[in-house]
C-alpha positions as CSV (number, residue, x, y, z in Angstrom):
1,X,-24.1,-46.8,-28.1
2,X,-21.8,-49.5,-29.4
3,X,-23.7,-49.8,-32.7
4,X,-23.4,-46.0,-33.3
5,X,-19.6,-46.1,-32.6
6,X,-19.2,-49.0,-35.0
7,X,-21.3,-47.4,-37.8
8,X,-18.5,-45.4,-39.5
9,X,-16.3,-48.5,-39.6
10,X,-19.1,-50.6,-41.1
11,X,-19.8,-48.0,-43.7
12,X,-16.2,-47.6,-44.7
13,X,-15.9,-51.4,-45.1
14,X,-19.1,-51.5,-47.1
15,X,-18.0,-48.6,-49.3
16,X,-14.7,-50.2,-49.9
17,X,-16.4,-53.5,-50.9
18,X,-18.8,-51.7,-53.2
19,X,-16.0,-49.9,-55.0
20,X,-13.9,-53.0,-55.4
21,X,-17.0,-54.8,-56.8
22,X,-17.1,-52.2,-59.5
23,X,-19.6,-49.6,-58.3
24,X,-18.9,-45.9,-58.7
25,X,-20.0,-43.3,-56.2
26,X,-22.8,-40.9,-57.4
27,X,-22.9,-37.4,-56.0
28,X,-21.0,-35.8,-53.1
29,X,-22.8,-37.3,-50.2
30,X,-21.4,-40.8,-50.6
31,X,-24.6,-42.8,-50.2
32,X,-25.5,-43.6,-53.9
33,X,-23.6,-46.1,-56.0
34,X,-23.9,-47.1,-59.6
35,X,-22.8,-50.4,-61.3
36,X,-22.7,-50.6,-65.1
37,X,-22.4,-54.0,-66.7
38,X,-22.7,-53.6,-70.5
39,X,-26.2,-52.3,-71.1
40,X,-27.3,-53.3,-67.6
41,X,-27.3,-51.0,-64.6
42,X,-27.7,-51.2,-60.8
43,X,-28.1,-48.3,-58.5
44,X,-27.9,-48.6,-54.7
45,X,-28.8,-46.0,-52.1
46,X,-27.6,-46.6,-48.6
47,X,-28.8,-45.0,-45.4
48,X,-27.3,-46.1,-42.0
49,X,-28.0,-49.9,-42.1
50,X,-30.7,-49.8,-44.8
51,X,-30.5,-49.8,-48.6
52,X,-32.6,-49.7,-51.7
53,X,-31.7,-50.9,-55.2
54,X,-33.1,-50.2,-58.6
55,X,-31.9,-52.1,-61.7
56,X,-32.5,-52.8,-65.4
57,X,-31.6,-56.4,-64.9
58,X,-33.0,-58.9,-62.4
59,X,-30.0,-61.2,-63.0
60,X,-27.5,-58.4,-62.2
61,X,-29.5,-57.6,-59.0
62,X,-29.6,-61.3,-57.9
63,X,-25.9,-61.8,-58.5
64,X,-25.1,-58.6,-56.5
65,X,-27.2,-59.8,-53.6
66,X,-25.6,-63.2,-53.7
67,X,-22.1,-61.7,-53.6
68,X,-23.0,-59.1,-51.0
69,X,-24.5,-61.8,-48.7
70,X,-21.2,-63.6,-48.7
71,X,-19.8,-60.7,-46.7
72,X,-22.8,-59.3,-44.9
73,X,-26.0,-60.6,-43.4
74,X,-28.9,-59.4,-45.5
75,X,-32.7,-59.3,-45.0
76,X,-35.1,-58.8,-47.8
77,X,-38.3,-56.8,-47.0
78,X,-39.8,-57.5,-50.4
79,X,-41.1,-54.7,-52.7
80,X,-40.3,-51.3,-51.5
81,X,-43.3,-49.7,-49.8
82,X,-41.7,-47.1,-47.4
83,X,-38.2,-45.6,-47.3
84,X,-36.9,-42.7,-45.2
85,X,-40.4,-41.5,-44.3
86,X,-41.7,-41.7,-47.9
87,X,-44.5,-44.0,-48.9
88,X,-43.9,-45.8,-52.2
89,X,-46.8,-46.9,-54.4
90,X,-46.1,-49.0,-57.5
91,X,-48.2,-49.4,-60.6
92,X,-46.3,-52.2,-62.4
93,X,-48.8,-52.2,-65.2
94,X,-48.1,-48.6,-66.2
95,X,-44.5,-48.6,-64.9
96,X,-45.1,-45.7,-62.5
97,X,-43.9,-45.5,-59.0
């Protein structure tokens, strides 16, 4: 119960941090963010206390995680295999997911 009541405050704080960091909201639902840094891009999708990122730059991704971890405790589950009830299968050789 306490976690549920704190959830909107957590999300508002996180959203504020993301926007100050330079992200822009994508779409009307407020769960997708995009960061553009020159020709590099980072997209983050948030759901409750979980998130997934995609990027054109490993360096941009690592810097974002380093900065975010200064404010929030993060855990890394490795390569995405399951998200919001959808199984994810990667074929890195062909670039298909």
